[in-house]
C-alpha positions, -999 to 999 in steps of 0.1 A, spaced: 154 -59 633 170 -71 668 198 -89 646 202 -64 625 212 -52 660 229 -68 669 251 -74 634 256 -34 639 268 -37 667 291 -61 665 305 -49 628 309 -18 648 329 -36 682 355 -58 653 359 -26 641 376 -4 669 390 -39 681 407 -43 651 412 1 654 428 -3 687 454 -34 674 462 -11 640 470 21 661 490 -3 697 507 -17 667 520 14 648 527 25 691 549 -3 690 572 -2 656 577 37 651 596 60 673 612 94 671 646 103 671 662 147 684 686 144 655 719 176 637 723 176 604 762 174 606 766 168 569 749 178 536 758 160 496 737 164 473 703 152 483 715 126 504 713 141 544 736 128 570 718 128 611 736 124 641 718 118 670 718 122 709 731 85 714 762 93 680 743 70 655 750 85 626 718 81 599 714 88 562 681 103 540 675 118 511 660 152 510 663 187 504 666 219 517 687 208 549 718 228 561 749 212 584 734 220 619 697 223 617 681 201 647 654 177 632 634 156 648 636 120 626 609 94 629 622 59 626 606 27 627 626 -6 643 611 -30 613 603 -52 637 638 -52 651 648 -50 689 
């Protein structure tokens, strides 16, 4: 019975470690940018962020001037 409790404790600790690792990897590679919709062409939405960068994606229901928060992924680049 002691061995079973040790094994279960080990498995729980291992799962907790993996969850913390996965969460921190997600936090390090995802961020948000406040953007303004500057163009809508069919389903292609063009956004401009606070730094002046332009971003495009496909979506519906947006109009020019809308303020949006874009969720970004670094793809492990600087």
